[in-house]
The first five atom37 places (N, CA, C, CB, O) and aatype in JSON, in Angstrom:
{
  "aatype": [12, 7, 9, 11, 7, 11, 2, 3, 11, 12, 19, 19, 10, 0, 4, 6, 3, 4, 11, 6, 1, 2, 18, 16, 16, 16, 11, 2, 11, 11, 16, 2, 11, 6, 1, 12, 6, 10, 11, 11, 18, 4, 15, 15, 4, 11, 11, 8, 16, 19, 8, 11, 6, 16, 11],
  "atom_mask": [
    [1, 1, 1, 1, 1],
    [1, 1, 1, 0, 1],
    [1, 1, 1, 1, 1],
    [1, 1, 1, 1, 1],
    [1, 1, 1, 0, 1],
    [1, 1, 1, 1, 1],
    [1, 1, 1, 1, 1],
    [1, 1, 1, 1, 1],
    [1, 1, 1, 1, 1],
    [1, 1, 1, 1, 1],
    [1, 1, 1, 1, 1],
    [1, 1, 1, 1, 1],
    [1, 1, 1, 1, 1],
    [1, 1, 1, 1, 1],
    [1, 1, 1, 1, 1],
    [1, 1, 1, 1, 1],
    [1, 1, 1, 1, 1],
    [1, 1, 1, 1, 1],
    [1, 1, 1, 1, 1],
    [1, 1, 1, 1, 1],
    [1, 1, 1, 1, 1],
    [1, 1, 1, 1, 1],
    [1, 1, 1, 1, 1],
    [1, 1, 1, 1, 1],
    [1, 1, 1, 1, 1],
    [1, 1, 1, 1, 1],
    [1, 1, 1, 1, 1],
    [1, 1, 1, 1, 1],
    [1, 1, 1, 1, 1],
    [1, 1, 1, 1, 1],
    [1, 1, 1, 1, 1],
    [1, 1, 1, 1, 1],
    [1, 1, 1, 1, 1],
    [1, 1, 1, 1, 1],
    [1, 1, 1, 1, 1],
    [1, 1, 1, 1, 1],
    [1, 1, 1, 1, 1],
    [1, 1, 1, 1, 1],
    [1, 1, 1, 1, 1],
    [1, 1, 1, 1, 1],
    [1, 1, 1, 1, 1],
    [1, 1, 1, 1, 1],
    [1, 1, 1, 1, 1],
    [1, 1, 1, 1, 1],
    [1, 1, 1, 1, 1],
    [1, 1, 1, 1, 1],
    [1, 1, 1, 1, 1],
    [1, 1, 1, 1, 1],
    [1, 1, 1, 1, 1],
    [1, 1, 1, 1, 1],
    [1, 1, 1, 1, 1],
    [1, 1, 1, 1, 1],
    [1, 1, 1, 1, 1],
    [1, 1, 1, 1, 1],
    [1, 1, 1, 1, 1]
  ],
  "atom_positions": [
    [[64.34, 171.85, 86.16], [65.08, 172.91, 86.79], [64.18, 173.59, 87.82], [65.58, 173.91, 85.73], [63.19, 174.22, 87.46]],
    [[64.52, 173.46, 89.07], [63.71, 174.03, 90.13], [64.11, 175.45, 90.45], [0.0, 0.0, 0.0], [65.16, 175.93, 90.04]],
    [[63.25, 176.1, 91.18], [63.51, 177.47, 91.61], [64.36, 177.42, 92.86], [62.19, 178.25, 91.85], [64.08, 176.62, 93.76]],
    [[65.4, 178.26, 92.96], [66.41, 178.16, 94.0], [65.88, 178.49, 95.39], [67.55, 179.07, 93.68], [66.06, 177.69, 96.31]],
    [[65.23, 179.62, 95.57], [64.76, 180.04, 96.87], [63.33, 180.52, 96.8], [0.0, 0.0, 0.0], [62.73, 180.57, 95.73]],
    [[62.78, 180.89, 97.97], [61.39, 181.33, 97.95], [61.21, 182.72, 97.37], [60.82, 181.28, 99.34], [60.1, 183.1, 97.01]],
    [[62.3, 183.51, 97.27], [62.24, 184.83, 96.67], [62.52, 184.81, 95.17], [63.21, 185.75, 97.34], [62.27, 185.8, 94.49]],
    [[63.02, 183.69, 94.65], [63.35, 183.58, 93.23], [62.1, 183.23, 92.43], [64.44, 182.52, 93.01], [61.32, 182.36, 92.82]],
    [[61.91, 183.91, 91.31], [60.77, 183.68, 90.43], [61.27, 183.4, 89.03], [59.8, 184.9, 90.44], [62.28, 183.95, 88.6]],
    [[60.55, 182.55, 88.3], [60.88, 182.24, 86.92], [60.38, 183.37, 86.03], [60.26, 180.87, 86.49], [59.22, 183.78, 86.13]],
    [[61.26, 183.89, 85.15], [60.9, 184.96, 84.24], [61.19, 184.53, 82.8], [61.67, 186.26, 84.59], [62.05, 183.68, 82.56]],
    [[60.46, 185.11, 81.86], [60.6, 184.79, 80.43], [61.25, 185.98, 79.75], [59.23, 184.45, 79.78], [60.87, 187.13, 80.0]],
    [[62.24, 185.72, 78.88], [62.92, 186.77, 78.13], [62.48, 186.73, 76.67], [64.46, 186.61, 78.24], [62.44, 185.66, 76.06]],
    [[62.14, 187.89, 76.12], [61.68, 188.0, 74.73], [62.6, 188.91, 73.95], [60.23, 188.52, 74.67], [63.12, 189.9, 74.48]],
    [[62.8, 188.58, 72.69], [63.66, 189.36, 71.79], [63.0, 190.72, 71.51], [63.91, 188.59, 70.46], [61.79, 190.81, 71.32]],
    [[63.82, 191.76, 71.49], [63.32, 193.11, 71.22], [62.97, 193.3, 69.74], [64.35, 194.15, 71.64], [62.06, 194.06, 69.42]],
    [[63.69, 192.63, 68.85], [63.47, 192.82, 67.41], [62.23, 192.08, 66.92], [64.69, 192.35, 66.62], [61.33, 192.69, 66.33]],
    [[62.17, 190.77, 67.15], [61.08, 189.96, 66.59], [60.01, 189.61, 67.63], [61.64, 188.68, 66.0], [58.99, 189.02, 67.27]],
    [[60.21, 189.96, 68.9], [59.25, 189.74, 70.0], [59.01, 188.26, 70.31], [57.94, 190.39, 69.66], [58.03, 187.92, 70.96]],
    [[59.9, 187.39, 69.85], [59.75, 185.96, 70.14], [60.32, 185.64, 71.52], [60.46, 185.11, 69.06], [61.38, 186.15, 71.9]],
    [[59.61, 184.8, 72.28], [60.05, 184.41, 73.61], [61.0, 183.23, 73.49], [58.84, 184.05, 74.53], [60.59, 182.14, 73.09]],
    [[62.28, 183.45, 73.83], [63.31, 182.45, 73.59], [63.86, 181.8, 74.85], [64.42, 183.07, 72.84], [64.18, 180.62, 74.83]],
    [[63.97, 182.55, 75.95], [64.67, 182.07, 77.12], [63.84, 182.2, 78.38], [65.97, 182.81, 77.28], [62.98, 183.07, 78.48]],
    [[64.11, 181.32, 79.36], [63.58, 181.45, 80.71], [64.75, 181.42, 81.68], [62.54, 180.32, 81.03], [65.75, 180.75, 81.45]],
    [[64.61, 182.16, 82.76], [65.65, 182.22, 83.77], [65.01, 182.56, 85.11], [66.74, 183.26, 83.39], [63.82, 182.85, 85.17]],
    [[65.79, 182.52, 86.19], [65.28, 182.89, 87.51], [65.81, 184.26, 87.9], [65.66, 181.84, 88.57], [66.87, 184.69, 87.44]],
    [[65.04, 184.94, 88.76], [65.42, 186.27, 89.21], [64.93, 186.45, 90.63], [64.84, 187.37, 88.26], [63.8, 186.07, 90.96]],
    [[65.77, 187.02, 91.48], [65.38, 187.32, 92.85], [64.6, 188.62, 92.85], [66.63, 187.4, 93.78], [65.17, 189.69, 92.62]],
    [[63.29, 188.55, 93.1], [62.42, 189.72, 93.03], [62.68, 190.71, 94.17], [60.97, 189.28, 93.05], [62.34, 191.88, 94.05]],
    [[63.28, 190.24, 95.27], [63.54, 191.12, 96.4], [64.71, 192.07, 96.12], [63.83, 190.31, 97.64], [64.67, 193.24, 96.49]],
    [[65.75, 191.57, 95.46], [66.93, 192.39, 95.2], [66.87, 193.09, 93.85], [68.18, 191.53, 95.28], [67.45, 194.17, 93.71]],
    [[66.2, 192.51, 92.86], [66.11, 193.09, 91.51], [64.67, 193.48, 91.22], [66.64, 192.1, 90.43], [63.88, 192.64, 90.79]],
    [[64.31, 194.72, 91.46], [62.94, 195.18, 91.27], [62.63, 195.47, 89.8], [62.68, 196.42, 92.11], [61.52, 195.21, 89.34]],
    [[63.61, 196.03, 89.06], [63.37, 196.42, 87.68], [63.43, 195.2, 86.75], [64.39, 197.48, 87.23], [63.88, 194.12, 87.14]],
    [[62.96, 195.39, 85.51], [62.94, 194.29, 84.54], [64.34, 193.95, 84.06], [62.05, 194.65, 83.35], [65.18, 194.83, 83.87]],
    [[64.56, 192.67, 83.86], [65.86, 192.16, 83.44], [66.06, 192.4, 81.94], [65.99, 190.67, 83.77], [65.12, 192.3, 81.16]],
    [[67.3, 192.73, 81.56], [67.65, 192.98, 80.16], [69.0, 192.33, 79.9], [67.7, 194.52, 79.84], [70.01, 192.69, 80.51]],
    [[69.03, 191.35, 78.98], [70.26, 190.64, 78.66], [70.47, 190.6, 77.16], [70.23, 189.21, 79.24], [69.51, 190.64, 76.39]],
    [[71.73, 190.52, 76.75], [72.03, 190.37, 75.33], [72.25, 188.88, 75.07], [73.29, 191.21, 74.91], [73.21, 188.3, 75.55]],
    [[71.34, 188.26, 74.29], [71.36, 186.83, 74.03], [71.21, 186.59, 72.53], [70.23, 186.1, 74.82], [70.88, 187.5, 71.77]],
    [[71.46, 185.33, 72.12], [71.32, 184.95, 70.71], [69.87, 184.61, 70.41], [72.25, 183.75, 70.37], [69.25, 183.82, 71.14]],
    [[69.32, 185.18, 69.35], [67.95, 184.89, 68.91], [68.04, 183.98, 67.69], [67.15, 186.21, 68.58], [68.66, 184.33, 66.68]],
    [[67.41, 182.81, 67.78], [67.49, 181.83, 66.7], [66.67, 182.25, 65.48], [67.01, 180.48, 67.19], [67.0, 181.87, 64.36]],
    [[65.61, 183.03, 65.66], [64.82, 183.46, 64.51], [65.46, 184.65, 63.79], [63.4, 183.81, 64.95], [65.36, 184.76, 62.57]],
    [[66.12, 185.55, 64.54], [66.83, 186.68, 63.92], [68.22, 186.28, 63.44], [66.94, 187.83, 64.91], [68.79, 186.96, 62.59]],
    [[68.76, 185.2, 63.99], [70.09, 184.69, 63.66], [71.21, 185.69, 64.02], [70.16, 184.35, 62.17], [72.2, 185.81, 63.3]],
    [[71.02, 186.4, 65.15], [72.04, 187.32, 65.64], [71.82, 187.59, 67.13], [72.02, 188.65, 64.83], [70.78, 187.23, 67.68]],
    [[72.79, 188.22, 67.77], [72.69, 188.58, 69.17], [71.87, 189.87, 69.29], [74.1, 188.76, 69.81], [72.19, 190.88, 68.65]],
    [[70.83, 189.83, 70.09], [69.96, 190.99, 70.3], [69.68, 191.13, 71.79], [68.65, 190.85, 69.5], [69.98, 190.24, 72.58]],
    [[69.09, 192.26, 72.16], [68.7, 192.49, 73.54], [67.4, 191.75, 73.8], [68.56, 194.01, 73.83], [66.45, 191.85, 73.03]],
    [[67.37, 191.01, 74.9], [66.17, 190.29, 75.34], [65.7, 190.92, 76.65], [66.44, 188.75, 75.51], [66.49, 191.06, 77.58]],
    [[64.42, 191.28, 76.72], [63.86, 191.9, 77.92], [62.87, 190.95, 78.58], [63.19, 193.23, 77.57], [62.27, 190.09, 77.94]],
    [[62.71, 191.13, 79.87], [61.76, 190.34, 80.65], [60.33, 190.71, 80.26], [61.99, 190.55, 82.18], [60.0, 191.89, 80.14]],
    [[59.48, 189.7, 80.07], [58.08, 189.94, 79.73], [57.2, 189.56, 80.91], [57.68, 189.14, 78.48], [57.67, 188.99, 81.89]],
    [[55.92, 189.9, 80.81], [54.97, 189.57, 81.88], [54.59, 188.11, 81.84], [53.73, 190.44, 81.76], [53.79, 187.67, 82.67]]
  ]
}
C-alpha cells in the first residue's frame, strides 16, 4: 500500500484502553494538523474503542 501524495504521511493508531498499536492509515499533514482519533475495533480488548494517532 503506497502513500497517495507527497503531503500524505503514514500514521499509526493505538488503542486508548490497552495502548496496543492496531492500525495504520494515511493522513494529509497539510490539511489535518491535529492528531487523528477514530473509533475502531481492538482485537485484544474485544470491543470498539477510541484509537488515537501515536508518534
